C-alpha positions in Angstrom: 0.0 0.0 0.0 2.7 2.4 1.0 4.5 1.6 -2.3 1.3 2.2 -4.2 0.8 5.5 -2.5 4.3 6.6 -3.3 3.9 5.4 -6.8 0.8 7.5 -7.2 2.6 10.4 -5.8 5.5 9.8 -8.2 3.2 9.6 -11.2 1.5 12.7 -10.2 4.8 14.4 -9.8 5.9 13.1 -13.2 2.8 14.4 -14.8 3.4 17.7 -13.1 7.0 17.6 -14.4 5.9 16.8 -17.9 3.4 19.7 -17.8 6.0 22.0 -16.5 8.4 20.8 -19.1 5.9 21.5 -21.9 5.2 24.9 -20.5 9.0 25.5 -20.3 9.4 24.5 -24.0 6.6 26.7 -25.0 8.1 29.6 -23.1 11.4 28.8 -24.8 9.8 28.9 -28.2 8.1 32.1 -27.4 11.3 33.6 -26.3 13.0 32.4 -29.5 10.3 34.1 -31.6 10.8 37.2 -29.6 14.4 37.1 -30.4 13.7 36.6 -34.1 11.3 39.5 -34.0 14.0 41.6 -32.4 16.4 40.5 -35.2 13.8 41.6 -37.7 13.5 45.0 -36.1 17.3 45.4 -36.2 17.8 45.0 -39.9 21.0 46.6 -41.2 20.8 50.1 -42.3 19.3 50.5 -45.7 17.7 47.1 -46.0 14.1 48.4 -45.4 14.7 50.9 -48.2 15.7 48.0 -50.5 12.4 46.1 -49.6 10.4 49.2 -50.4 12.2 50.1 -53.6 10.2 47.8 -55.9 13.5 46.8 -57.7 13.4 43.3 -59.2 17.0 42.8 -58.0 17.6 42.4 -54.2 21.1 42.1 -52.9 21.3 41.0 -49.2 24.8 39.6 -49.4 27.2 39.9 -46.4 24.7 41.1 -43.9 25.4 38.4 -41.3 21.8 37.1 -41.6 21.2 33.7 -39.8 17.7 33.6 -41.3 16.2 35.2 -44.3 14.3 38.4 -43.4 10.5 37.6 -43.2 9.6 40.3 -45.7 11.6 38.7 -48.6 9.0 36.0 -49.5 6.4 38.7 -49.9 8.3 40.6 -52.6 6.5 39.0 -55.5 8.2 41.3 -58.0 11.7 39.8 -57.4 13.6 38.3 -60.3 17.1 38.2 -58.9 18.0 37.5 -55.2 21.5 37.5 -53.8 22.0 36.4 -50.2 25.7 35.3 -50.4 28.1 35.4 -47.6 25.6 35.1 -44.7 25.1 32.4 -42.1 22.0 30.8 -43.6 21.4 27.1 -42.9 18.0 26.9 -44.7 15.3 29.1 -46.3 11.7 29.4 -45.3 9.1 27.4 -47.3 7.3 30.6 -48.1 10.2 31.5 -50.5 8.6 29.2 -53.1 6.0 32.0 -53.6 8.6 33.9 -55.6 7.8 32.3 -58.9 9.3 35.2 -60.8 12.8 34.4 -59.6 15.2 33.6 -62.3 18.5 34.0 -60.4 19.2 32.9 -56.9 22.7 33.2 -55.3 23.3 31.3 -52.0 27.1 31.1 -52.1 29.2 31.2 -48.9 26.5 30.1 -46.4 26.2 27.1 -44.1 23.7 25.0 -45.9 24.0 21.2 -45.6 21.0 20.6 -47.8 19.3 22.4 -50.7 16.3 24.0 -49.1 13.0 22.5 -50.3 11.7 25.9 -51.3 14.5 26.3 -53.9 13.3 23.2 -55.7 9.9 24.9 -56.2 11.3 27.9 -58.0 10.6 26.4 -61.4 11.5 29.5 -63.4 15.1 29.6 -62.1 17.7 29.8 -64.8 20.8 30.2 -62.6 21.4 28.8 -59.2 24.6 29.4 -57.2 25.3 27.0 -54.3 29.0 27.3 -54.0 31.0 27.2 -50.7 28.3 25.5 -48.6 28.3 22.1 -46.9 26.4 20.1 -49.5 27.0 16.4 -50.1 24.1 15.5 -52.3 21.2 17.0 -54.2 17.5 16.3 -53.5 15.4 14.5 -56.1 13.1 17.5 -56.2 15.9 19.5 -58.0 14.5 17.9 -61.1 11.7 20.4 -60.9 14.1 23.1 -62.1 13.5 22.4 -65.8 14.6 25.9 -66.9 17.9 25.8 -65.1 20.8 26.6 -67.4 23.6 27.4 -65.0 24.5 25.6 -61.8 27.4 26.4 -59.5 28.1 24.1 -56.6 31.9 24.4 -56.3 33.6 24.0 -52.9 31.2 21.6 -51.3 31.6 17.9 -50.3 30.3 15.9 -53.2 31.9 12.5 -53.4 29.6 11.2 -56.3 28.4 13.0 -59.3 24.7 13.8 -58.6 22.6 12.0 -61.2 19.7 14.3 -60.4 21.3 16.6 -62.9 20.5 14.2 -65.8 17.0 15.4 -65.7 17.8 19.1 -66.3 17.5 19.3 -70.1 18.6 22.9 -70.4 21.7 22.8 -68.1 24.6 24.2 -70.1 27.1 25.3 -67.5 28.0 23.1 -64.5 30.6 24.2 -62.0 31.5 21.3 -59.6 35.1 22.1 -58.9 36.8 21.7 -55.5 34.7 18.7 -54.4 35.7 15.1 -53.8 34.9 13.4 -57.1 37.1 10.4 -58.1 35.1 9.1 -61.0 32.3 10.2 -63.3 29.3 7.9 -64.2 29.7 6.1 -67.5 26.4 7.6 -68.8 27.3 11.2 -68.2 27.2 11.7 -71.9 23.4 11.9 -71.5 23.9 15.5 -70.5 23.9 16.6 -74.1 23.2 20.2 -73.4 26.4 20.8 -71.4 28.7 23.3 -73.0 31.0 24.1 -70.0 32.1 21.7 -67.3 34.5 22.5 -64.5 36.0 19.6 -62.6 39.1 21.2 -61.2 40.3 20.5 -57.7 38.8 17.1 -57.4 40.5 13.7 -56.9 40.7 12.2 -60.4 43.9 10.2 -61.0 42.8 9.1 -64.5 41.0 11.0 -67.2 37.3 10.0 -67.2 36.8 8.3 -70.6 33.1 9.2 -70.7 34.2 12.8 -71.4 35.4 11.7 -74.8 31.7 11.1 -75.7 30.6 14.6 -74.8 31.0 16.0 -78.2 29.2 19.3 -77.5 31.6 20.5 -74.7 33.2 23.8 -75.4 35.0 24.3 -72.1 36.6 21.6 -70.0 38.6 22.4 -66.9 40.5 19.5 -65.2 43.0 21.7 -63.2 44.4 20.5 -60.0 43.8 16.8 -60.2 46.3 13.8 -60.2 46.0 12.8 -63.8 49.2 11.5 -65.3 48.1 10.9 -68.9 45.6 12.5 -71.2 44.1 10.8 -74.3 43.7 12.6 -77.6 40.8 15.1 -77.4 40.6 15.6 -81.2 37.2 13.9 -81.3 35.8 16.8 -79.2 35.1 19.0 -82.2 33.3 21.7 -80.3 36.0 22.1 -77.7 37.5 25.6 -77.5 39.3 25.6 -74.1 40.9 22.8 -72.2 42.7 23.5 -69.0 44.8 20.8 -67.3 47.1 22.9 -65.1 48.7 21.4 -61.9 48.4 17.8 -63.0 51.5 15.6 -63.1 52.0 15.9 -66.9 54.5 17.9 -68.9 52.7 18.3 -72.3 49.2 18.9 -73.4 47.1 16.2 -75.1 46.4 16.2 -78.8 43.6 18.7 -79.5 42.0 20.4 -82.5 43.6 23.3 -84.1 41.1 25.8 -82.6 41.5 24.6 -79.0 43.2 26.9 -76.5 45.1 24.7 -73.9 46.3 25.9 -70.5 48.8 23.9 -68.4 52.4 22.7 -68.1 54.0 22.9 -71.5 51.0 24.6 -73.1 52.9 27.8 -73.9 55.5 26.0 -76.0 52.8 24.0 -77.7 50.8 27.1 -78.6 54.0 28.9 -79.9 54.9 25.9 -82.1 51.3 25.7 -83.4 51.3 29.4 -84.1 54.6 29.2 -86.0 53.2 26.3 -88.1 50.1 28.3 -88.9 52.3 31.3 -89.9 54.4 29.1 -92.2 51.3 27.8 -93.9 49.8 31.2 -94.2 53.0 32.6 -95.9 53.2 29.6 -98.2 49.6 30.2 -99.2 50.2 33.9 -99.8 53.3 33.2 -101.9 51.4 30.7 -104.0 48.6 33.2 -104.5 51.1 35.8 -105.6 52.8 33.4 -108.0 49.4 32.6 -109.5 48.6 36.2 -109.8 51.9 37.0 -111.7 51.1 34.1 -114.0 47.7 35.6 -114.7 45.8 32.8 -113.1 43.0 33.1 -110.6 44.4 32.6 -107.1 43.1 29.5 -105.3 42.2 30.0 -101.7 43.3 26.8 -100.0 41.7 25.3 -96.9 45.0 26.0 -95.3 44.0 29.6 -94.9 41.1 28.6 -92.7 43.5 27.6 -90.1 45.6 30.8 -90.2 46.7 32.4 -86.9 44.2 35.2 -87.3 41.3 32.9 -87.9 42.5 30.7 -85.0 42.4 33.7 -82.7 39.0 34.7 -84.0 37.7 31.2 -83.2 39.0 31.5 -79.7 37.4 34.9 -79.5 34.0 33.4 -80.3 34.4 30.6 -77.9 36.1 32.1 -74.9 35.1 35.5 -73.5 36.0 37.5 -70.3 36.7 35.2 -67.4 36.4 32.1 -69.6 32.7 32.2 -70.2 31.5 30.3 -73.3 29.3 31.8 -75.9 26.7 29.2 -76.6 25.9 30.1 -80.1 22.9 28.0 -80.6 20.9 30.1 -78.2 21.7 33.4 -79.8 18.3 33.6 -81.4 16.7 33.2 -78.0 19.2 34.8 -75.7 22.0 37.3 -76.4 24.0 36.4 -73.3 25.0 32.8 -73.1 28.4 32.7 -71.3 29.8 30.3 -68.8 31.8 31.0 -65.6 35.2 30.3 -64.3 35.7 28.7 -60.9 36.0 30.7 -57.8 36.6 28.7 -54.7 37.4 30.9 -51.7 35.8 33.9 -50.1 38.0 36.4 -48.3 35.3 38.6 -46.9 34.9 41.4 -49.3 31.7 42.4 -51.2 30.4 40.3 -54.0 29.7 41.9 -57.3 27.7 40.1 -60.0 28.1 41.1 -63.6 25.0 40.2 -65.7 26.6 39.2 -69.0 25.6 35.7 -69.8 26.8 33.1 -67.3 29.5 35.3 -66.1 30.6 35.4 -62.5 33.3 38.1 -62.2 35.0 39.9 -59.4 36.3 43.4 -59.2 36.8 43.9 -55.5 39.0 40.9 -54.7 36.5 39.0 -52.7 37.1 35.5 -54.0 40.2 33.5 -54.8 40.4 30.7 -57.3 41.4 29.7 -60.8 40.7 31.9 -63.7 42.0 33.4 -67.0 41.5 36.7 -68.6 41.1 37.5 -72.3 42.9 40.6 -73.4 43.0 41.4 -77.1 44.7 38.7 -79.1 46.4 37.0 -76.2 44.6 34.8 -73.8 46.3 34.6 -70.4 45.5 32.1 -67.6 46.3 33.6 -64.2 46.2 31.8 -60.9 45.8 34.9 -58.9 42.9 36.3 -57.0 39.6 36.5 -58.9 36.6 38.7 -58.1 32.9 38.4 -58.4 30.9 41.2 -59.9 27.3 41.8 -59.8 26.9 45.3 -61.1 23.4 46.1 -62.1 24.2 46.4 -65.7 21.5 45.6 -68.1 21.6 41.8 -67.9 25.3 41.3 -68.0 27.4 38.9 -65.9 26.2 36.4 -63.5 22.6 37.3 -64.2 20.0 35.7 -66.2 20.5 35.5 -69.9 17.0 36.7 -70.6 17.1 39.3 -67.8 
């Protein structure tokens, strides 16, 4: 009896403890909400004005936000949203209301998963997820059927995400500085890809499946452990191949119009240029001799590979910061460039330039691999690179159709 009595008292005490615990949790949640409201009230100077401006471009980068301000999902007019360099771990589900968004930049945050709301933004054409903590992609990413440019460099991918196969319009894929060792044998199914960045991964052999990707224009294999490259001549669309910082001394065999960057590439390009020059002079001399003989000069196919024409071809294929000009879409879009990798953030302000798929920097905020095109000489520099997002009329890392 005494035990039963004590047991009853114990149960009653436990119930009281549970009720007290629930009340304590509710109080804690209420306190948390209050703190959030206080954070909302203490928005950085000028942010409220941005909300009220009606501008379709909203830049909230480097504001130290731990959560997205509650007013953002209500800005139905937004087309471009930049929240880079904050402390975001996720985004509210209500963000999916912004169906007008075409560009979303979430670089340099603390996301371990792609927020579900992002996968509901079906009109996105460019998505930037670099420098987070991602290891995989959700199946729902397949909803982004309009996506053309995806950056997810400097994450923790160990396997190539097959979810990307179901993105029929994806042209530019930046997956450098991850942990890939192999590529799936059916990667060739991504027939729309024009630019692929695989630098800074863990490849020790060249993935043979890349030889089947005949539409690639830019391929970056920098900073891997590849000791031998096969001939790439079968990649007829290729215009830039970068293999720097691999344990090889000479470039692979490539087509005459391909710019190569890496150990021994400078000598290779000089020799090729000299060969083109000899052919050009021989063709000119032959034309002069024919003219003196009173015959019509014959323009040989050799002239098609002259140095000037070679540089012009590179001009058409590689633009500032290595972006690719995807010619087949010029009828639809005037800006169709791809980006070069940027891997590290040093704390300065991001600037996005809206020309095609361009992701430039002008204020030394990111460091990584890159090359610059100046006049007739293309130079690949391993110095600091910058991001730009100036609000020019649809140039840079902005939407092609913006």
